[in-house]
C-alpha positions as CSV (number, residue, x, y, z in Angstrom):
1,X,107.7,23.2,132.7
2,X,105.0,21.7,130.6
3,X,106.2,22.0,127.1
4,X,103.7,21.6,124.3
5,X,101.1,19.6,126.1
6,X,98.4,22.3,125.5
7,X,96.8,21.1,122.4
8,X,94.5,18.6,120.7
9,X,95.3,15.9,123.2
10,X,96.2,17.5,126.6
11,X,95.0,14.8,129.0
12,X,97.4,12.1,127.2
13,X,100.2,14.6,127.2
14,X,99.8,15.6,130.9
15,X,99.5,12.1,131.8
16,X,102.5,11.1,130.0
17,X,104.6,14.0,131.9
18,X,103.3,12.7,135.3
19,X,104.0,9.1,134.4
20,X,107.6,10.2,133.5
21,X,108.0,12.1,136.5
22,X,106.9,9.3,138.8
23,X,109.2,6.7,137.0
24,X,112.1,9.0,137.2
25,X,111.6,9.7,140.9
26,X,110.5,6.0,141.9
27,X,113.7,5.1,143.7
28,X,113.6,8.2,145.8
29,X,109.9,8.5,146.6
30,X,108.7,4.8,146.7
31,X,109.1,4.9,150.6
32,X,107.3,8.2,151.1
33,X,104.5,7.9,148.4
34,X,101.7,5.5,149.0
35,X,100.8,3.2,146.3
36,X,103.4,4.7,144.0
37,X,103.6,1.6,141.9
38,X,99.7,1.3,141.5
39,X,99.8,4.9,140.4
40,X,102.4,4.3,137.6
41,X,100.4,1.1,136.6
42,X,97.2,3.1,136.2
43,X,98.7,5.8,134.0
44,X,100.4,3.3,131.9
45,X,97.3,1.5,131.3
46,X,95.4,4.9,130.5
47,X,98.3,5.8,128.1
48,X,98.2,2.3,126.4
49,X,94.5,2.5,125.8
50,X,94.8,5.9,124.2
51,X,97.8,5.3,122.3
52,X,96.7,4.0,119.0
53,X,94.2,6.9,118.5
54,X,96.7,9.8,119.0
55,X,97.0,12.1,116.1
56,X,99.4,14.8,117.1
57,X,103.3,13.7,116.5
58,X,104.1,15.6,119.6
59,X,101.9,13.5,121.7
60,X,102.7,10.1,120.1
61,X,106.4,11.0,120.9
62,X,105.7,11.9,124.3
63,X,103.5,9.1,125.1
64,X,106.0,6.5,123.5
65,X,108.6,7.8,125.9
66,X,106.4,7.5,128.9
67,X,105.4,4.0,127.9
68,X,108.9,3.0,127.0
69,X,110.2,4.0,130.3
70,X,107.8,1.6,132.1
71,X,108.5,-1.2,129.6
72,X,104.8,-1.0,128.1
73,X,106.0,-0.1,124.4
74,X,106.5,-3.3,122.4
75,X,106.6,-1.8,118.9
76,X,108.0,1.4,117.4
77,X,105.5,1.2,114.3
78,X,103.3,3.9,115.4
79,X,106.0,6.2,116.8
80,X,107.7,5.8,113.3
81,X,104.6,6.4,111.4
82,X,104.1,9.6,113.3
83,X,107.4,11.0,112.1
84,X,108.3,13.1,109.1
85,X,111.0,11.3,106.9
86,X,112.0,9.1,109.9
87,X,114.0,12.0,111.6
88,X,111.4,14.3,113.1
89,X,108.2,14.7,114.8
90,X,106.9,17.9,113.4
91,X,103.7,20.0,113.5
92,X,103.2,23.3,111.6
93,X,104.2,26.7,113.2
94,X,105.6,24.9,116.5
95,X,109.3,24.7,115.9
96,X,110.3,24.6,119.6
97,X,107.8,22.1,120.5
98,X,108.8,20.1,117.2
99,X,112.4,19.9,118.7
100,X,111.0,18.9,122.1
101,X,108.7,16.1,120.7
102,X,111.8,14.8,118.5
103,X,113.7,14.5,121.8
104,X,111.1,12.4,123.4
105,X,110.9,10.2,120.4
106,X,114.9,9.6,120.5
107,X,114.7,8.7,124.1
108,X,111.9,6.4,123.5
109,X,113.9,4.5,120.7
110,X,116.9,4.3,123.1
111,X,114.8,2.7,125.6
112,X,113.6,0.2,123.3
113,X,117.4,-0.2,122.0
114,X,116.2,0.5,118.3
115,X,119.6,2.0,117.9
116,X,119.5,1.8,114.0
117,X,116.7,4.3,113.8
118,X,118.2,6.9,116.0
119,X,121.1,8.3,113.7
120,X,119.1,10.5,111.4
121,X,117.1,11.9,114.4
122,X,120.5,12.8,116.2
123,X,121.6,14.4,113.2
124,X,118.4,16.5,112.6
125,X,118.4,17.6,116.2
126,X,121.9,18.8,116.1
127,X,121.2,21.0,113.2
128,X,118.4,22.8,115.0
129,X,120.3,24.7,117.7
130,X,120.4,28.5,117.5
131,X,123.6,30.4,117.4
132,X,125.1,30.2,121.0
133,X,123.9,26.6,121.8
134,X,120.1,26.9,122.5
135,X,117.2,25.4,121.2
136,X,114.5,28.1,121.4
137,X,112.9,27.4,124.7
138,X,114.3,26.1,128.0
139,X,112.2,22.9,127.9
140,X,113.3,22.2,124.4
141,X,116.9,22.7,125.3
142,X,116.9,20.5,128.3
143,X,115.1,17.6,126.5
144,X,117.8,17.8,123.6
145,X,120.6,17.8,126.1
146,X,119.0,14.8,127.8
147,X,118.3,13.0,124.6
148,X,121.6,13.5,123.1
149,X,123.6,12.7,126.3
150,X,121.8,9.5,126.5
151,X,122.6,8.7,123.0
152,X,126.1,9.2,123.6
153,X,125.9,6.9,126.6
154,X,124.0,4.2,124.8
155,X,126.0,4.6,121.3
156,X,129.4,5.8,122.1
157,X,130.5,6.3,118.4
158,X,134.2,7.1,118.9
159,X,136.2,6.6,122.0
160,X,139.2,8.3,120.4
161,X,138.8,11.6,118.8
162,X,141.5,12.8,116.4
163,X,140.6,15.2,113.8
164,X,142.6,17.5,111.7
165,X,140.4,20.2,110.3
166,X,141.4,23.0,107.6
167,X,139.4,26.0,106.7
168,X,140.2,27.9,103.7
169,X,138.2,31.2,103.7
170,X,137.7,33.7,100.9
171,X,140.8,35.8,99.9
172,X,143.1,34.1,102.4
173,X,146.3,32.9,101.2
174,X,146.5,29.9,103.6
175,X,143.9,27.7,105.4
176,X,143.2,27.9,109.1
177,X,144.0,24.5,110.8
178,X,142.6,23.0,114.0
179,X,143.4,19.5,115.6
180,X,140.5,18.5,117.7
181,X,141.1,15.8,120.3
182,X,139.1,14.5,123.3
183,X,140.9,17.1,125.5
184,X,139.6,20.2,123.5
185,X,136.6,18.8,121.9
186,X,134.1,20.9,123.9
187,X,135.9,24.1,123.2
188,X,134.4,25.9,120.2
189,X,136.6,27.3,117.6
190,X,135.3,30.3,115.5
191,X,136.6,32.2,112.5
192,X,135.1,35.2,110.6
193,X,135.1,36.6,107.0
194,X,133.5,39.6,105.7
195,X,133.3,38.2,102.1
196,X,130.0,36.3,100.9
197,X,131.9,33.9,98.9
198,X,132.6,30.2,98.8
199,X,135.0,28.5,101.3
200,X,136.5,25.0,101.8
201,X,136.3,22.8,104.8
202,X,138.5,19.6,105.0
203,X,138.5,16.9,107.7
204,X,140.9,14.1,108.2
205,X,141.3,11.5,110.9
206,X,138.6,9.8,113.3
207,X,135.6,11.1,115.0
208,X,132.9,13.5,114.2
209,X,132.1,17.3,114.7
210,X,129.6,19.9,114.0
211,X,130.1,22.8,111.6
212,X,127.8,25.9,112.2
213,X,127.7,28.7,109.6
214,X,126.1,32.0,110.7
215,X,125.5,35.0,108.3
216,X,124.9,38.4,109.8
217,X,123.5,41.0,107.8
218,X,121.6,44.2,108.4
219,X,118.0,44.5,107.2
220,X,114.9,46.6,108.0
221,X,112.5,45.1,110.5
222,X,109.0,45.5,109.8
223,X,105.9,45.3,111.8
224,X,103.9,42.2,111.2
225,X,100.5,42.0,113.0
226,X,100.0,38.5,112.2
227,X,103.1,37.5,114.2
228,X,101.8,39.1,117.2
229,X,100.0,36.0,118.4
230,X,101.1,35.8,122.0
231,X,101.2,39.4,123.1
232,X,99.3,42.7,122.5
233,X,101.7,45.7,122.4
234,X,101.3,49.4,122.1
235,X,104.3,51.9,122.1
236,X,104.0,55.7,122.1
237,X,106.4,58.6,122.5
238,X,105.8,62.3,123.3
239,X,107.8,65.4,124.2
240,X,108.8,65.7,127.9
241,X,108.8,69.6,127.8
242,X,108.8,69.7,131.7
243,X,111.3,67.0,132.4
244,X,114.5,67.8,134.2
245,X,117.5,67.0,131.8
246,X,120.8,65.8,132.8
247,X,123.8,67.8,132.0
248,X,124.4,67.7,128.1
249,X,120.9,66.6,127.2
250,X,119.5,68.7,124.4
251,X,115.8,67.3,124.9
252,X,113.7,64.6,126.5
253,X,110.9,62.4,125.4
254,X,108.6,60.0,127.4
255,X,108.5,56.5,126.0
256,X,105.4,54.4,127.3
257,X,105.0,50.9,126.7
258,X,101.9,48.9,127.3
259,X,101.5,45.0,126.8
260,X,99.2,42.1,127.6
261,X,99.7,38.5,127.3
262,X,97.1,36.7,125.0
263,X,97.3,33.1,126.7
264,X,94.9,31.9,129.4
265,X,97.4,32.4,132.2
266,X,100.1,35.1,132.9
267,X,103.3,35.0,130.9
268,X,106.3,34.3,133.3
269,X,109.8,35.7,132.7
270,X,109.2,38.0,129.9
271,X,111.5,40.4,128.1
272,X,111.0,43.8,126.6
273,X,113.9,44.7,124.1
274,X,113.8,48.4,123.4
275,X,116.0,49.8,120.5
276,X,116.5,53.5,121.4
277,X,116.2,56.3,119.0
278,X,119.4,57.4,117.5
279,X,121.1,59.8,119.9
280,X,119.0,59.1,122.8
281,X,119.7,57.3,126.0
282,X,117.1,55.9,128.8
283,X,116.9,57.8,132.0
284,X,118.7,55.4,134.5
285,X,116.8,56.9,137.6
286,X,113.5,56.3,136.0
287,X,114.3,52.7,135.4
288,X,115.7,52.2,139.0
289,X,112.4,53.5,140.4
290,X,110.4,51.1,138.1
291,X,112.7,48.2,139.5
292,X,112.7,49.3,143.2
293,X,110.1,49.7,145.9
294,X,106.8,47.9,146.8
295,X,105.1,48.6,143.7
296,X,108.0,47.7,141.1
297,X,107.1,47.2,137.7
298,X,110.0,45.5,136.2
299,X,112.5,42.9,137.6
300,X,115.6,44.4,136.3
301,X,117.0,46.1,133.2
302,X,120.2,46.3,131.2
303,X,121.6,48.9,128.9
304,X,123.7,47.8,126.0
305,X,125.6,50.3,123.9
306,X,126.4,49.4,120.4
307,X,128.9,50.8,118.2
308,X,126.4,52.5,115.8
309,X,125.3,54.7,118.8
310,X,121.8,53.1,118.9
311,X,121.6,51.5,122.3
312,X,119.4,48.7,123.4
313,X,117.7,48.5,126.7
314,X,116.6,45.1,127.9
315,X,113.8,45.0,130.5
316,X,113.1,41.9,132.3
317,X,109.7,41.2,133.7
318,X,108.7,38.5,136.3
319,X,105.1,38.4,134.6
320,X,102.9,39.9,131.8
321,X,99.3,39.8,132.9
322,X,96.8,38.1,130.6
323,X,94.0,39.8,132.1
324,X,94.9,43.6,131.9
325,X,97.2,45.7,129.9
326,X,100.3,46.6,131.9
327,X,102.1,49.8,131.0
328,X,105.5,51.4,132.1
329,X,106.7,54.8,131.2
330,X,110.2,56.3,131.4
331,X,112.2,59.2,129.8
332,X,114.7,59.2,127.3
333,X,117.3,62.2,126.7
334,X,118.9,63.1,123.4
335,X,122.6,63.9,123.9
336,X,123.6,64.5,120.3
337,X,121.6,65.5,117.1
338,X,121.4,63.5,114.0
339,X,120.2,64.7,110.6
340,X,117.7,61.7,110.3
341,X,116.0,60.1,113.3
342,X,114.8,56.7,112.1
343,X,112.0,54.9,113.8
344,X,113.1,52.5,116.6
345,X,111.5,49.3,117.6
346,X,110.2,47.5,120.8
347,X,110.0,43.8,121.1
348,X,108.2,41.6,123.7
349,X,108.6,38.0,124.0
350,X,108.5,35.1,126.3
351,X,111.9,33.8,127.7
352,X,110.8,30.3,127.3
353,X,109.5,30.7,123.7
354,X,111.6,33.4,121.9
355,X,110.0,32.7,118.5
356,X,106.8,33.9,119.8
357,X,107.6,37.7,119.8
358,X,105.8,41.0,119.0
359,X,107.5,43.9,117.5
360,X,106.2,47.5,117.3
361,X,107.9,50.7,115.9
362,X,107.9,54.0,117.7
363,X,109.0,57.5,116.8
364,X,108.4,61.1,117.9
365,X,104.9,62.5,117.4
366,X,103.7,64.1,114.4
367,X,104.1,67.6,116.0
368,X,107.8,66.8,117.1
369,X,110.8,68.6,115.7
370,X,112.4,65.2,115.5
371,X,110.1,63.8,112.9
372,X,112.1,64.7,109.9
373,X,112.7,62.0,107.5
374,X,111.1,60.1,104.6
375,X,112.8,56.9,103.3
376,X,112.8,54.8,100.2
377,X,114.8,51.5,100.5
378,X,118.0,52.5,102.3
379,X,118.0,56.2,101.2
380,X,116.3,58.9,103.1
381,X,115.8,62.5,102.8
382,X,114.3,65.4,105.1
383,X,110.7,65.6,105.4
384,X,110.0,68.7,107.2
385,X,107.6,70.4,104.8
386,X,103.8,70.1,105.3
387,X,101.6,67.4,103.8
388,X,99.3,68.4,101.0
389,X,95.9,69.6,102.2
390,X,93.3,70.5,99.6
391,X,91.5,72.7,102.1
392,X,94.6,75.2,102.0
393,X,94.1,76.2,98.3
394,X,92.7,79.6,98.0
395,X,89.7,80.1,96.0
396,X,87.4,77.9,94.1
397,X,89.1,74.8,92.1
398,X,88.0,75.3,88.5
399,X,89.2,74.0,85.2
400,X,91.6,77.1,84.8
401,X,92.9,76.9,88.5
402,X,93.9,73.2,87.8
403,X,95.6,74.1,84.6
404,X,97.4,77.1,86.2
405,X,98.6,75.0,89.1
406,X,99.6,72.1,86.9
407,X,101.6,74.2,84.6
408,X,103.6,75.9,87.4
409,X,107.3,75.7,86.8
410,X,108.8,72.4,88.1
411,X,105.6,70.4,87.8
412,X,106.7,67.1,86.1
413,X,103.8,65.2,85.5
414,X,100.1,64.9,85.7
415,X,98.4,61.5,85.9
416,X,95.0,59.8,86.5
417,X,95.7,56.9,88.9
418,X,94.2,54.1,90.8
419,X,95.3,52.9,94.2
420,X,95.9,49.3,94.2
421,X,98.0,48.8,97.2
422,X,99.2,50.2,100.4
423,X,102.0,49.3,102.7
424,X,103.7,50.8,105.7
425,X,107.4,50.4,105.6
426,X,109.3,51.9,108.6
427,X,108.0,55.5,109.0
428,X,106.7,55.8,105.4
429,X,103.4,54.8,103.5
430,X,104.0,53.2,100.3
431,X,101.1,53.8,97.9
432,X,101.2,51.5,94.7
433,X,99.4,53.3,92.0
434,X,98.3,52.1,88.6
435,X,98.7,54.9,85.8
436,X,95.3,54.9,84.2
437,X,96.1,58.0,81.8
438,X,99.1,60.2,81.2
439,X,97.5,63.7,81.1
440,X,100.9,65.4,80.9
441,X,104.1,63.6,80.2
442,X,107.2,63.9,82.5
443,X,110.4,62.2,83.2
444,X,109.1,58.8,83.8
445,X,109.2,57.0,80.2
446,X,105.8,55.3,79.4
447,X,104.3,54.5,82.6
448,X,100.8,54.2,81.3
449,X,99.2,50.9,82.3
450,X,101.9,50.2,84.7
451,X,102.1,50.4,88.5
452,X,104.4,53.1,90.4
453,X,105.2,53.7,94.0
454,X,103.9,56.9,95.5
455,X,105.7,57.4,99.0
456,X,104.4,59.9,101.8
457,X,105.2,60.2,105.5
458,X,102.9,58.4,108.0
459,X,102.1,61.8,109.5
460,X,100.4,62.7,106.2
461,X,97.9,59.7,106.2
462,X,95.1,61.3,107.8
463,X,95.4,64.4,105.4
464,X,95.6,62.4,102.4
465,X,93.1,59.7,103.1
466,X,93.7,57.6,100.1
467,X,91.3,54.7,99.5
468,X,91.9,51.4,97.8
469,X,90.5,51.0,94.2
470,X,89.7,54.7,94.0
471,X,90.9,57.0,91.1
472,X,92.9,60.1,91.7
473,X,94.1,63.1,89.6
474,X,97.8,63.5,90.8
475,X,100.6,65.7,89.8
476,X,103.9,66.6,91.5
477,X,107.4,68.3,91.0
478,X,110.5,66.9,89.4
479,X,112.3,67.4,92.6
480,X,110.1,64.8,94.3
481,X,111.1,61.9,91.7
482,X,113.4,59.3,93.1
483,X,115.3,56.9,90.7
484,X,115.6,53.4,91.4
485,X,117.5,51.6,88.9
486,X,115.4,51.7,85.7
487,X,112.1,52.8,87.7
488,X,111.0,56.1,89.1
489,X,109.2,56.5,92.5
490,X,107.2,59.5,93.5
491,X,107.3,61.4,96.7
492,X,104.0,62.9,97.9
493,X,104.7,66.3,99.7
494,X,103.4,69.8,100.2
495,X,103.5,70.5,96.4
496,X,101.8,67.4,95.3
497,X,98.4,67.7,94.0
498,X,95.8,65.1,94.7
499,X,92.0,65.0,94.0
500,X,89.6,62.0,94.1
501,X,88.5,61.2,90.7
502,X,84.9,59.8,90.8
503,X,84.3,56.5,88.8
504,X,81.7,56.1,86.1
505,X,78.9,55.1,88.4
506,X,79.7,58.1,90.8
507,X,79.6,60.6,87.7
508,X,76.0,59.8,87.0
509,X,75.3,61.1,90.6
510,X,74.1,64.8,90.7
511,X,76.7,65.6,93.3
512,X,79.6,64.6,91.1
513,X,78.3,65.5,87.5
514,X,80.1,68.9,87.6
515,X,83.2,67.7,89.0
516,X,83.3,64.9,86.5
517,X,82.7,67.4,83.7
518,X,85.6,69.5,84.8
519,X,88.0,66.5,85.2
520,X,87.0,65.8,81.5
521,X,87.6,69.2,80.4
522,X,91.0,69.7,82.2
523,X,92.2,66.4,80.8
524,X,91.2,67.0,77.1
525,X,92.7,70.7,77.3
526,X,96.0,69.4,78.9
527,X,96.3,66.4,76.5
528,X,95.5,68.4,73.3
529,X,97.0,71.9,74.0
530,X,99.4,71.3,77.0
531,X,100.8,74.2,79.1
532,X,101.3,77.6,77.5
533,X,104.8,78.2,76.8
């Protein structure tokens, strides 16, 4: 394991790692390795020469520990100057390396017997652990354990542990009480509450412990391309019309996952976490074939069934190639039907650095009978109807044709809008439009000059082809309005009318002059006379 040595000062970091290893193994290897002391001395001299010019907090901490181990670090000044607030050695966007580096700094100070500087560092390290006890990577976890263990050896704080702890949770009549002694100090005590309210913890006696509070909530996971810095990931799903279905299965699909590591060498011990579509289960025989034989693609797999009937498939890989994309494909079978099948996610990450993960969503193809939903927030509705397509309108589109369509029963509004922002959320496209002009007033009160969200299924993106900073004539039905507190949102469906409205410069061009004149006549007629009653 090499931790965070790859960076601005890799020569110093790698030399420090080697020096630490040689010094730790000196008693075992001194009779087998020629000139071991000479190699240790040369490495220490090199680090000492480079030490004052180091800039990375991680490198300073690591080099300090290596020099302290061989008795060549005389002052803690440079080490503490590289810290942040005297309790951590921190660099942006490298949380696990920060934990690892801070552990080296703590070990260096302990070696130098600068005990008065160690207490805030220990407190910070104790606060960084993930739920379950880890620290984000194997290297960081090992170094934290080593540093904290050495701290307990060098500075035993309480020989006798005797704590009485009481926890009063919301809407409980009496507190929960624990007595923590040396005999049971390593046994975690847990309590749960479903109420997001204040609670009280009291402790009396001698000793100290750690209180960890974990809040669990449900939230929509979003794709974030900027977070996929370590892996490329593609996921697709298609109908498996020719697949042999197990007993009780209603239909089957193929799920194909392709990934590539973006580092300079292959990623080892990687995990693909597949959230299954609701009502679907992976084909176990397919997964067995992928994990067995000479050409096995995966190391092993686990299927975890959740109470919500959305299972998770964990796929363990010995490696992910950095040179070429690697793909695996397996069937999934639908055993029960639900009204709304939501997109599911696939996440790939390195076992040693779980923060560097990439997540992609997948869902049935545009033609699939499974592709049925449109969501706004946590509320969903069926979306089986077709997308709006201008070429399906019969006959020429004239001013009279537009007025006829805009005055159809059920049409709620007619606007001139401008697209200012687009965002994909789950399986829907959210188009933020500025309402430039109200041509026909609808249910929405005074939207002119304000922005409103128009929501469409992602399968309609190609047929709509909406462009940023372009103007559009748009109208729709009152049944396609969704109320959100005091604001309405608009659904783009098969009965929505959308036409691109040329801007002033485009209206000077011969190709657009007639269209611009028609839009002007339509707008004036609708504004002045409205629809015939």
